[in-house]
Structures are given as structure tokens and as C-alpha cells.
C-alpha positions in Angstrom: 152.1 170.8 -102.1 154.9 172.8 -103.6 153.2 176.2 -103.4 152.4 175.3 -99.6 156.1 174.4 -98.8 157.4 177.7 -100.5 155.0 179.9 -98.5 156.0 178.0 -95.5 159.6 178.8 -96.4 159.1 182.1 -96.8 157.4 182.6 -93.6 159.9 180.7 -91.6 162.6 183.2 -93.2 161.0 186.4 -92.6 160.3 184.6 -89.0 163.7 184.3 -88.5 164.8 188.0 -89.8 162.6 189.3 -87.1 162.5 192.7 -89.4 158.9 191.8 -89.9 156.2 191.3 -87.0 155.5 187.9 -86.5 151.6 188.4 -86.5 151.9 190.2 -90.2 154.3 187.1 -91.3 151.6 184.9 -90.2 148.5 187.0 -91.6 150.4 187.4 -95.2 151.0 183.7 -95.2 147.2 183.1 -94.2 146.1 185.5 -97.1 149.1 183.7 -99.5 147.1 180.4 -98.9 143.7 181.8 -99.4 144.9 183.5 -102.8 146.2 180.3 -103.9 143.0 178.1 -103.5 145.0 176.2 -101.0 142.7 177.0 -98.4 139.2 177.8 -98.5 138.1 180.7 -96.6 136.1 179.0 -94.0 139.4 176.5 -93.3 141.6 179.7 -93.4 139.4 181.8 -90.6 139.1 178.6 -88.4 141.9 179.3 -86.3 140.4 182.6 -84.8 137.3 180.5 -83.5 139.9 177.5 -82.4 139.5 177.0 -78.5 143.2 177.2 -78.3 143.2 180.9 -79.3 140.0 181.6 -77.4 142.0 180.0 -74.0 145.0 182.0 -74.7 142.9 185.1 -74.7 140.8 184.1 -71.3 144.5 182.9 -69.5 146.4 186.3 -70.8 143.3 187.9 -68.6 143.5 185.5 -65.8 147.2 186.2 -65.7 146.8 189.7 -65.6 144.4 190.0 -62.9 146.6 187.8 -60.6 149.8 190.3 -61.4 147.3 193.2 -61.2 146.2 192.3 -57.5 149.5 192.0 -56.5 148.6 188.3 -55.9 151.8 186.6 -57.5 154.2 189.2 -56.4 153.1 189.2 -52.9 153.4 185.3 -52.7 156.5 185.2 -54.6 158.2 188.2 -52.5 157.4 186.5 -48.9 158.7 182.8 -50.4 162.0 184.5 -51.6 162.8 186.1 -48.8 163.3 182.6 -46.9 166.7 182.0 -48.6 168.1 184.7 -46.6 171.7 185.6 -48.0 172.5 181.9 -49.0 173.3 181.8 -52.8 172.7 178.3 -53.0 169.5 178.4 -51.2 168.4 181.5 -53.1 169.0 179.8 -56.6 167.0 176.9 -55.5 163.8 178.8 -54.5 164.3 181.3 -57.5 163.8 178.2 -59.7 161.3 176.5 -58.1 159.1 179.8 -57.1 159.5 181.0 -60.8 158.6 177.6 -62.0 155.5 177.2 -59.9 154.3 180.9 -61.1 155.2 180.3 -64.6 152.8 177.2 -64.6 149.7 179.5 -64.2 151.1 182.9 -65.6 152.2 183.6 -68.8 156.2 183.2 -68.7 157.2 186.4 -70.1 154.9 187.9 -67.0 156.4 185.7 -64.7 159.6 187.2 -65.6 158.6 190.7 -65.6 157.4 190.2 -62.3 160.0 188.2 -60.8 163.0 190.4 -62.0 163.0 193.1 -59.8 162.5 191.1 -56.9 165.4 188.9 -57.9 167.8 192.0 -58.8 166.8 193.3 -54.9 167.2 190.3 -53.1 170.6 189.8 -55.1 171.8 193.1 -53.9 170.5 192.8 -50.5 172.3 189.0 -50.6 175.8 190.4 -52.4 175.0 188.3 -55.4 175.7 189.4 -59.0 172.0 189.7 -60.4 173.5 188.2 -63.7 174.0 184.6 -61.8 169.9 184.3 -61.3 168.5 186.3 -63.9 169.0 183.9 -67.3 168.2 181.0 -64.4 165.0 183.2 -63.7 163.9 183.2 -67.7 164.8 179.2 -68.3 162.9 178.5 -65.1 159.5 180.2 -66.4 159.7 178.3 -69.5 160.4 175.2 -67.5 157.2 176.1 -65.2 155.2 175.9 -68.3 155.6 172.4 -68.2 153.9 172.0 -65.2 150.7 172.4 -66.2 148.1 172.2 -69.5 147.7 176.1 -69.7 151.5 176.6 -68.8 152.7 177.4 -72.3 150.7 177.5 -75.5 152.7 174.5 -77.1 150.9 172.5 -74.8 147.3 174.0 -75.5 148.6 173.3 -79.3 149.4 169.3 -79.0 146.3 169.1 -76.6 144.3 170.3 -79.7 146.0 168.1 -82.2 145.0 164.9 -80.2 141.0 165.8 -79.6 141.3 166.7 -83.5 142.1 163.4 -84.4 139.9 161.8 -81.7 142.7 160.6 -79.4 142.0 160.8 -75.5 142.5 164.9 -74.2 145.4 165.4 -71.5 144.0 166.6 -68.1 145.2 169.5 -66.6 148.2 168.1 -64.4 149.2 165.2 -67.0 152.2 167.6 -67.8 153.5 167.8 -64.2 155.6 164.9 -64.4 157.4 166.0 -67.4 157.6 169.3 -65.9 159.3 168.3 -62.6 161.9 166.3 -64.5 162.6 169.6 -66.7 162.9 171.5 -63.5 165.3 169.0 -61.7 167.6 168.9 -64.8 167.5 172.5 -65.3 168.8 172.7 -61.5 171.3 170.4 -61.8 172.7 171.8 -65.2 172.0 175.6 -64.7 173.9 175.6 -60.9 177.7 175.3 -62.0 176.9 176.9 -65.5 175.6 179.9 -64.0 178.5 180.0 -61.2 181.1 179.2 -64.2 179.9 181.7 -66.9 177.3 184.3 -65.9 179.4 186.7 -64.1 177.8 189.6 -66.4 180.0 191.8 -68.1 177.9 195.0 -67.5 174.7 195.9 -65.6 175.2 192.9 -63.6 173.7 193.8 -60.8 170.8 195.6 -62.4 172.4 199.0 -61.9 172.7 200.2 -65.2 168.9 199.2 -66.2 167.0 201.6 -68.5 166.0 204.8 -66.8 162.7 204.5 -65.8 160.1 207.2 -64.3 159.7 208.5 -60.8 157.7 205.8 -59.3 154.5 206.7 -57.1 156.5 205.8 -53.6 159.2 207.6 -55.3 157.3 210.9 -55.5 156.2 210.3 -52.0 159.9 210.2 -50.5 160.7 213.0 -52.9 157.6 215.7 -51.4 158.3 214.4 -48.0 154.2 213.3 -47.7 155.1 210.7 -45.6 157.3 212.0 -43.1 154.1 213.7 -41.3 151.8 211.5 -42.3 149.3 210.3 -40.0 145.7 208.2 -40.5 142.8 208.0 -38.2 139.6 206.1 -38.4 136.0 207.9 -37.7 134.2 206.0 -35.2 130.3 206.0 -34.7 130.8 208.7 -31.8 133.4 210.7 -33.4 132.5 214.5 -33.5 134.0 213.9 -37.1 130.7 211.5 -37.9 128.3 213.3 -40.2 130.5 216.3 -41.0 132.4 217.8 -44.2 135.8 218.7 -44.4 134.6 222.3 -44.7 132.8 222.1 -41.4 135.8 220.8 -39.6 138.0 223.6 -41.1 141.3 221.3 -40.9 143.4 223.4 -43.0 143.1 226.5 -41.2 142.3 225.1 -37.6 145.0 222.6 -37.9 147.5 223.3 -40.4 146.9 219.9 -42.2 146.4 218.7 -45.5 143.8 216.0 -46.1 145.4 213.5 -48.5 142.6 211.0 -48.9 139.5 209.5 -47.4 139.1 205.7 -47.9 136.1 203.8 -47.3 136.1 200.2 -47.1 133.2 198.5 -47.6 132.6 194.5 -46.8 129.9 192.5 -47.6 129.0 189.1 -46.3 132.7 187.5 -47.1 136.2 189.3 -46.7 136.4 188.2 -50.2 134.2 190.8 -51.5 135.9 193.6 -49.7 135.8 197.0 -51.7 137.8 199.7 -51.3 136.4 203.3 -52.3 139.0 206.3 -52.5 137.7 209.8 -52.5 139.5 213.0 -53.1 139.8 215.1 -50.3 137.2 218.2 -50.5 135.4 220.3 -48.8 132.3 218.6 -49.4 133.9 215.7 -48.6 131.6 214.3 -45.6 133.1 211.7 -43.3 131.1 208.6 -42.0 131.7 205.9 -39.3 134.6 203.7 -40.4 136.1 206.3 -42.8 140.1 206.3 -43.0 141.4 210.1 -42.9 144.8 210.4 -44.3 146.4 213.8 -43.3 150.3 215.2 -43.6 151.5 217.9 -41.4 152.8 218.8 -38.1 152.7 215.3 -35.8 151.5 217.5 -33.0 148.7 219.1 -34.2 147.3 215.8 -35.7 147.7 214.8 -32.4 145.2 217.5 -31.4 142.8 216.7 -34.6 142.3 213.4 -33.0 141.9 214.7 -29.7 139.4 217.3 -30.2 137.5 215.2 -33.1 137.8 212.2 -30.6 139.5 210.3 -34.2 141.3 206.9 -33.5 145.1 206.3 -34.5 145.0 203.5 -37.5 148.0 201.8 -39.1 146.4 201.8 -42.6 149.7 202.5 -45.2 148.5 204.9 -48.0 147.7 203.3 -51.6 146.7 204.6 -54.9 144.1 202.3 -56.1 141.5 205.2 -57.8 143.5 208.1 -56.9 146.9 208.8 -57.9 149.9 211.3 -57.9 151.6 212.9 -60.7 153.9 215.8 -61.4 153.1 218.5 -63.6 155.1 221.4 -64.9 154.0 224.9 -65.9 154.9 226.2 -69.2 155.7 229.8 -70.1 152.3 229.7 -71.7 150.4 228.4 -68.9 147.6 230.5 -67.4 148.3 229.0 -64.1 151.4 231.4 -64.0 151.2 234.4 -62.0 148.1 232.9 -60.3 147.8 231.5 -56.8 146.2 228.2 -56.1 143.0 229.2 -54.7 142.6 231.1 -57.6 143.4 229.0 -60.3 140.6 226.7 -60.3 142.5 223.4 -60.5 140.0 221.5 -58.4 137.1 223.2 -60.3 138.4 222.9 -63.5 140.0 219.3 -63.3 139.0 217.8 -59.8 142.6 217.3 -58.5 144.5 218.7 -55.5 147.8 220.2 -55.2 150.2 218.4 -52.7 153.3 220.1 -53.0 155.6 222.4 -55.3 159.0 222.1 -56.2 160.8 225.3 -57.3 164.4 224.7 -58.5 166.0 222.5 -55.6 163.0 223.7 -53.2 159.9 222.2 -52.2 157.0 223.7 -50.6 154.5 221.8 -48.7 152.9 224.1 -46.6 150.7 227.3 -46.9 150.2 226.6 -50.7 146.9 228.3 -51.0 148.4 231.6 -51.1 151.4 230.9 -53.2 152.0 232.6 -56.7 153.0 230.0 -59.7 155.9 230.7 -61.9 156.9 229.3 -65.3 159.1 225.9 -64.9 157.3 225.5 -61.4 156.8 221.8 -61.0 153.5 220.7 -59.0 152.8 217.5 -57.4 148.9 216.8 -57.9 146.5 214.3 -56.8 143.3 213.2 -58.4 141.4 210.4 -60.1 143.8 208.7 -62.6 141.4 209.3 -65.4 141.3 213.3 -64.4 145.1 213.5 -63.9 145.0 212.0 -67.9 142.5 214.9 -68.8 145.3 217.7 -67.7 147.8 215.9 -70.2 145.1 215.4 -72.9 143.3 219.4 -73.0 145.2 221.5 -70.5 147.2 224.2 -72.6 150.7 225.0 -71.3 150.8 222.1 -68.6 153.0 218.8 -69.1 152.3 216.1 -67.1 155.7 213.8 -66.2 154.8 210.5 -67.1 151.7 208.6 -68.4 149.0 208.3 -65.7 147.1 205.7 -67.4 150.1 203.4 -67.8 151.3 204.4 -63.9 147.5 203.5 -62.9 147.6 199.7 -65.0 150.9 199.4 -62.7 149.1 200.2 -59.3 147.9 196.5 -57.7 144.7 196.3 -56.2 145.7 194.4 -53.4 143.1 194.0 -51.3 141.3 191.8 -54.5 144.1 189.4 -54.2 142.1 186.8 -52.2 139.2 187.1 -54.9 141.6 186.7 -57.8 143.1 184.1 -56.0 139.7 182.0 -55.3 138.6 182.5 -59.2 142.0 180.7 -60.3 141.5 177.9 -58.1 137.8 177.7 -59.1 139.1 177.6 -62.8 141.7 174.8 -62.1 139.3 172.6 -59.9 136.7 172.9 -63.2 139.7 171.7 -65.5 140.9 169.2 -63.4 138.0 167.5 -62.0 136.2 165.3 -64.2 132.6 165.3 -61.8 132.4 169.1 -62.7 130.9 169.3 -66.2 132.7 172.6 -67.5 134.9 172.1 -70.7 138.3 173.7 -70.3 137.6 176.7 -72.7 134.3 177.5 -70.6 136.6 177.0 -67.4 138.7 179.6 -68.7 136.3 182.3 -70.4 134.2 182.0 -66.8 137.6 182.6 -65.1 138.2 185.7 -67.7 134.9 187.4 -67.2 134.7 187.0 -63.1 137.8 188.5 -62.9 136.7 191.4 -64.8 133.5 191.7 -63.4 134.4 191.2 -59.9 137.1 194.2 -60.1 140.3 192.2 -60.0 141.1 194.1 -63.4 140.7 197.7 -63.1 138.5 198.1 -66.1 137.6 196.1 -69.3 139.8 198.2 -71.0 142.8 197.0 -68.7 141.7 193.5 -69.3 142.2 194.0 -73.2 146.0 195.3 -72.4 146.9 192.3 -70.9 146.1 190.4 -73.7 149.4 190.0 -76.0 147.5 190.4 -79.3 150.4 189.8 -81.9 150.7 186.0 -80.1 146.7 185.4 -80.3 147.0 186.7 -84.1 150.1 184.4 -84.8 148.4 181.3 -83.4 145.0 181.8 -85.2 146.6 182.6 -88.6 149.3 180.0 -88.2 146.7 177.3 -87.4 145.6 176.8 -90.6 148.8 175.8 -92.1 149.1 172.9 -90.5 145.7 172.4 -92.1 147.2 173.3 -95.6 150.2 170.6 -94.7 147.8 168.2 -94.3 145.7 169.0 -97.2 148.5 169.0 -99.5 149.9 166.1 -98.6 153.1 168.1 -97.0 153.1 166.7 -93.6 152.5 163.1 -94.6 155.6 163.8 -96.9 157.7 164.9 -94.1 156.6 162.3 -91.7 156.9 159.7 -94.0 161.1 160.7 -94.4 161.2 161.0 -90.9 159.7 157.4 -90.2 161.5 155.9 -93.1 164.8 157.3 -92.1 164.6 157.3 -88.4 161.5 155.3 -87.4 162.5 152.1 -88.9 166.1 152.4 -86.6 163.7 152.4 -83.5 160.7 154.7 -81.9 163.4 156.4 -80.2 165.2 157.5 -82.9 162.3 159.0 -84.5 160.9 160.8 -81.1 164.8 162.1 -81.4 164.5 163.1 -84.6 161.1 165.3 -83.8 162.6 166.6 -80.4 165.5 167.8 -82.1 164.0 169.2 -85.6 161.5 171.3 -83.0 164.1 172.4 -80.9 166.1 173.4 -83.9 163.3 175.3 -85.6 162.3 176.9 -82.5 165.5 179.0 -82.4 164.3 180.9 -85.4 160.5 180.5 -85.4 158.3 181.2 -82.6 157.4 178.3 -80.2 154.0 178.4 -80.8 154.3 178.6 -84.4 156.9 175.5 -84.6 154.4 173.4 -82.2 151.8 174.3 -85.2 153.9 173.2 -87.8 155.2 170.1 -86.2 152.4 168.8 -84.2 150.7 166.9 -87.3 154.0 166.0 -88.5 154.7 163.9 -85.2 151.0 162.4 -85.6 151.7 161.2 -89.1 154.8 160.2 -88.2 153.7 158.0 -85.0 150.9 156.6 -86.9 153.3 155.3 -89.4 155.4 153.1 -87.5 152.5 152.1 -85.6 153.5 153.9 -82.1 151.4 156.0 -79.7 151.5 159.5 -80.5 151.8 160.9 -77.0 155.3 160.6 -76.8 155.9 162.3 -80.2 153.7 165.1 -79.4 155.3 166.0 -76.2 158.6 165.9 -77.6 157.0 168.7 -80.1 155.8 170.8 -76.9 159.0 170.1 -74.8 161.2 170.9 -78.1 159.3 173.8 -78.5 159.4 175.2 -74.9 163.2 174.2 -73.9 164.7 176.6 -76.2 167.4 178.1 -74.4 170.2 178.5 -77.1 169.4 182.0 -78.1 168.1 185.4 -76.4 165.7 185.7 -79.3 164.0 182.1 -78.8 161.8 183.4 -76.2 160.6 186.6 -74.7 161.7 185.6 -71.1 165.4 185.1 -72.5 165.3 188.1 -74.4 163.5 190.4 -71.5 167.0 189.6 -69.2 169.4 190.0 -71.6 170.0 193.7 -71.0 169.3 193.8 -67.2 172.0 190.9 -66.5 174.3 191.9 -69.0 174.4 189.0 -71.2 175.8 188.5 -74.8 174.6 186.1 -77.5 177.5 183.8 -76.5 176.5 183.6 -72.7 173.4 182.0 -74.0 175.5 180.1 -76.4 177.7 178.8 -73.6 174.6 178.1 -70.6 171.4 177.7 -72.6 173.2 175.6 -75.5 174.2 172.9 -73.1 171.2 173.1 -71.4 169.0 172.7 -74.4 170.9 169.4 -75.5 170.9 168.0 -72.2 167.1 168.2 -71.7 166.9 166.9 -74.8 168.7 163.4 -74.1 167.2 163.1 -70.5 163.6 163.3 -72.1 164.1 161.2 -75.0 164.5 158.6 -72.5 162.3 159.7 -69.8 158.9 160.4 -72.3 158.4 156.8 -73.1 158.9 155.8 -69.6 155.9 158.3 -69.1 154.3 157.6 -72.1 154.8 154.3 -73.3 155.2 153.7 -77.2 
């Protein structure tokens, strides 16, 4: 027992110091338990096959798909605009919308998604963004209490119940608790945010860390959208069946074809597929194709008239094809060559849309332009081809990271399908007549998101997973086995039961809640939930009460930690953008954390009687 407690104490110290990655600390603790013989190899590795860990992997993929398709951003953006310029309305809507999204998407992903929307709306409403960003982070954690999958500690206590033979919680068993959390959060945060959150710096998000140019920035900078015209090829169009070379659009009209998009619709609108093609001489147009051209508006009208093209209103998008800037260095073989002699399309399958030379931008007559050292070229092509230039082209520097930029592009035409898959997953977890266990439902949903293309690729799906969190949980789960096996859990539980349980179950509930809450200020909330769950179970058994309120006290204490910017990732995420200091979290988060605990100690026994 002593050895186990020493390993646990050392782990807690390293977790709190934060100088070593939390997953590495957890793995070191796991190896120490193995080397000391406290755990067998089977027991030590059991966490990696635990249903909680598998569910978390699947949920990261599902949440990633919801973000990748733009479904969450589109829904939240539309809802947030309902508040208008009213600060109270904006605050209330922010709390509710963020909490609802946080019920299905990781709290970190929710904050990353909502933060630019909130900053933009705050600027339009002439409200300090600092008034809203900390409540945004807190609301994402509160929203995690609405559903079984909202936050990892919920899954941890579910696992503790099922492992010990108790009736498992349902998908919406957490809903009443979550609603109380949100109501308390709104009531407490409304006056505190006005009183304390005025932002010492970066108060409106204006001084956020510099970022690279977005795709929209590049389109605007090179004025590609100024003279953009979009046409649809009809069955009776003269362009139907012709290649771009045969139409000779550039020489006859002086226009540049930016993209040819082909939309394939299946029997259901949910199965719509969008295929983007790089405009080249061999590109053949067919009925239904959408053609994007840039150039003189009058000439674009002449093209449409001559070829029988119909005007369309589709916006340009970057699904498979992207744009990026490249800089020509002194040793580039392109220096001194014209575009038609450079062979960029032949070598890398990319087009050049514009050239920046000093303060001048050139978009027309590029074919005969001779490149010089220092020229910046705006290129267009498949994302992997742009990346290939970055990897292999000598004397050419690609500005930014194409594959990272591609991962931020939303596949908005897949949003309806992603929504249906997520709803189907929830239905399988909610309704008992569907004979699918929760972990299987999550695995099915994750696979469908990848197979259906709601996530760009398998590699992109892997990138949505926070592997540090997964390894941390998988490595810490056996720690609870070690605590039980050596009697450490029973010892701590008996101390709690003897000192608090004899006074009343409420005292024990308060002890478990605030002990968990205190530990979460220094240790990951998931790790804290893993450690406290067996103690809560044993303590409840020792005084003969139901384990449900005690375990809910664990997940609430682990999730409702607001007094430190480092207790949860969302808290840290908004710190710089809101211009917050550590004391801002103490002034606002600590009262909220204490009040939330007091309210929950009274509410939990009403929802889950002793």
C-alpha cells in the first residue's frame, strides 16, 4: 500500500508541476506499478482495452467530423446572430449555445470553434470580448454535464458503476444535473463577468497571436473575387463535351478559369459529392459543371453568351483544391523563366493565379511574365501537390503549411450527413430497443464519418484524436486497480466515512465533491475522476447509501473546476485572447466553483436519493 501511495503522490507532484507531459507521467507511474509487482501485465494494460478509452477515441473522431463539415460553426453562428447588439442577450445565448455544443463535442473543440465567432460578435456589438471569453470556456465545461459523452469524467463514473454491477447511467441521465449547472453558471457569472472581466490587454481579441493569411485573405489580397464570374454548363450549351483547350477561353476572352466543380447527387441529398478539378487544357466540361472564371466582366458575359452558359451564384470554396503563396529564392530554377516555360503545371500540377512583385500585383498576361528572385506566386492546386512543392522543390519556399490549412477547410456539403450520423449514434445510445451498446454505437459513428467522407481522410481522423488524453486515461485507469488491490482506496474511503459519513451523508458528499474539486486544480480532471471513483464507491458502501450521488459528486468536482487557468484546456485557451491574469480566474472562477459545489450538494440527493 505504501509503495502505491508513494507512486501516486509522485505522479500528483509531476502532474501539478506541469514540466513533464501528463501522458508520460501516467506511463511512468504505470511502469512503476509493474516493476514493483503491484500490477500484473494484464492488469496494467487493461486500460488500453477499456470501453471508456475506446469510446473517447470514437468521440474525438465524431466531434472532429462535426467541426470539419462546418456543422457546428454554421449552427452556432446562426444562433448567435439572434442576440444582435444586446449584451445580456448575447451573454445568455452564448452560454446556452456553447453548452449545447459542449454536450456533443469536446470542450476544447467547442471553445476553439466558438472563440472567433464570439470575438467577432463582441466587436460588432461594441462589447469587450473579455466579458464573454471566460464565460465561454466555463459554459463548455458545464455543457459537458448534459450528456453521457459530454466529458471524460462522465464516462469514468459510468465505467465504475458497470464494473461494480450497478445499473448503468443512460445517455441523458446527466441532463438535469447539467441544466442546474448552466442555470447556476448564468446567475453567478452575469454579475461577476461585468464586475471583474474588463481585460487588462488584448481585451477585444485584437492582439491575438499573429496567424498566417487565410484563404479568404489571399483571395481578397490578389483581388480574385473582384472580377469573379460563375457559370453552369447546361445540356444544350456549346461548352458541353468540349475541353478548355478547344474553347481557348484565355486567348479569346482574356479570362482565367480558376476551377471546374462537378456536383454528384445520389438518390438522397445527404449523399451529395463535390468533385473539384484543376482547370487545365485537357479539362472537359459536361452538363451540370460549375465553371469559375476571373477577368473582365464584359468578356465574361461574352463567354456566357457565345457558349450558352447560365449564370450561377455558387461561392468559391476550397475542398480538394487550395491556394497558397510561394516565394522564389535566388537559387530557384524558375528565376529568369516565363510562366509558359517554367513547367509548374507539368511538374507539380498547379496553376499560377497571380504574382506579387514588391507592392504590385499582376493577374493578367502571366504567361509571358519573366520571374525574378523574390517574386511571390499565388498558386492553385490539389493540397497534396502544394505540399509536394514544399517538400521537394529547390529554391521555392511555400508560405504556410498547406496540409494544416487543408485540415481547417470545412466540407460544408457533408454537414447534413454528419448531422444524421451523430443523431443516429445518439439514438443508439438513448433507446433501449436498439440492441447496440454505447461503445459500439460510437465506433460505428466514427467509422461512418470516415467512410462517408465527413472527415477528409483517415490521417485527418487520426489527427482529431487527442492522443495525450487517451494515453493519460488508459495509463491511469490501472492506478485505480492498484489502489483497490492494495487497500489504499478502502483506507481513504474509511477515513472519509468515519470522519464525515458518521456526521451525515451530506457531509460525506461534500467531502468527496470538494476533495475532487481541489485535486482537479493540480491534476487532470480525468485522472482525478479515475482516482476518486473507487473511493466514492467504497465510501458509499461503508455508510450504506447509494453510490450514484457520490459518483456524480466526483464527475462534477472534476469537471466544474474554474479557479485556475490551467485546470482545464478551455480555461487556458481563452487566457491570452481575453487578456486575463491568474487572479481573474480566482476572482470569477473560485466563487463560481464554491457556489456550484454548495448548490450541487443540495441538489444531487434530490435527483439521486441516498
